[in-house]
C-alpha positions, 0 to 999 in steps of 0.5 A: 402362594395363597391368594385371599382375593380374586380379581373380580373382588378387587374390581368390585371393591372399587366400584362399591366403596370408591365413589360413595364417601365422596358424595356427602361433604366433599362437593361443598368443600371443593365448591368453596375453592373452585366454584364452577371448576370444581369438576376440574379439581376432582378430575385432577385428583382422579388423574393423579390416582390413575397415574399411581394406579398404573404403577401399582398394577404393574407391580401387582403383575410383576412382583411375587411378594406382598406389600409388606415383603416389598417394603422390607426388600426395598427399605429394610425392616426398620425402614418398612416399619417407619413407612407402615407407621406413616400409613397408620397415621394416614389411615387414622387421620383419613377416617376422622373427618368423613366419620365425624361428618357422617355422624353429623349427617345421620344425627341432623338429617335422619334423626332431626327430633332426637340428635344423639351420639347413640345413633352413630355408636353402632358404627364403631361396634360393627367397625371393631368386628370388621377390623378383626377379620382377615383381608378376604372379608373385603372381597366378600363385602364388595361382592354384596355391596356393589349392587347396593351402591349402583342402585343408590347412585343410579337413583340419585343420578336420575332424580338430579339430572333434570334439575341441573343447569349444565351451562352453569359450569361455563366458561370452563377454566374460569377460576384459574389453575390456582383455585382448581389446584386448591380445590384438589388439595383440600379434597385429598382426604377423599382420594388416594384410594390407591393406598388400599390397592398397595395392601392388595399386592400379592393378595390376588392373582393377576392374569391376562387383562386383569390390570385393564379390568381393575383400571376400568373399575377404578376409572368409571366410578371416578368419572361418575364422581366428576360428573356428579360434581357437574350436576351438583354445581348445576343445581346450586350454582353460586350457593353450592359451597353452602350445601354441606350435605350434597347427597341429601340436597341435590335430588330433593327439588325434582318434580317426582319428589314434590308429587310423591314425597322423599323418594330419593331417600331410597337411594340415600339409604342404599348409599349410606349402607355402602358408605358404612363399610367405606368409612370403616376401610381406613380403620381396617387398614390402620388396624392392619398396619398396627398389627404388622408394626407391633405384631399384636393380636388383631382384636387388640389393634382393632380395639385401639384404632376404633376406640381412639377414633370414637374418643376423638369424634365424641370428645372433641365434637365441639372443637372439630373445626380446629381438627378439620383445619389441621387435616385440611393442610398438614393431613392432606400433605401427608395423604398426598405423600403416602397415597401417591408419592410413596406407592410410585417410589416403592413400585419403581424401586421394586427389588427382585430377590427370589431368596427373600420373597415373602409369600402372600398369606 
């Protein structure tokens, strides 16, 4: 078997790209549902992902085929194509909301004097090139950007920590399980990262203790996001749901910034750089699934996926509130099924068929 990734790169993949996309608009959405218990909603999603992760890692260790071969063994060729089609819609819908929100953030925050869609158009050009590459490109990008992500997160954390009133999250559980679950449900779009790991099955060699390393690489950034929610609510308390772009707002009140200017933009730019590829990940896997379903050239799949996403973001900009409402209900239900339920079912039903093993390539 020829492996395209190393365990180190899989670990760095989750460190570099798992937390960054969750720090922009997701906190305000959860705060609107769960208020001071927003960190509990985030923790619920993290625990769901960790349960799914355990099953996927067990499959990575035991199986001798890749994800596409595993689907064929369990569900047949037709069934595997239907499931891949579900994943295509999952990744496509998963990309729409964060990309549109990131576009708005760039236009209104970094280019206040001249907001224009041209400011964000280079993203789709780079994403098109990115989606044409083989899966080993994910490991190479992770090798570079994990350092940039850590610098940005640590800097934002240090500038925000002293401004937060941690007593604001007390009493714990005051909002009740219904509101906490509602906050978890409405943020499914930003979680379910185990869906990415499913496509890494058979793409890296799992040795002794490698599963523990990947698990910790998933757990630690996830806990950072939970702690970020505590800091975020501690800074804004009852008006947290109004802070649409949490990353910009959370650190700007520190004394250091008042004395020397918006030093926090160094950390923000670092996170934006990593988030550039984090936003492209759903488009990458949407292109990959489209390629496997119809067996067409990768650049054509990339052109279809990125072109369709660009069209939706630009053409429906004035009506995106309706799209967001649709995704917050039906899209999140789909995300939960494909990112948590289907991976567990696929791993539990894993069939060993040595004659029909599909080698990772």
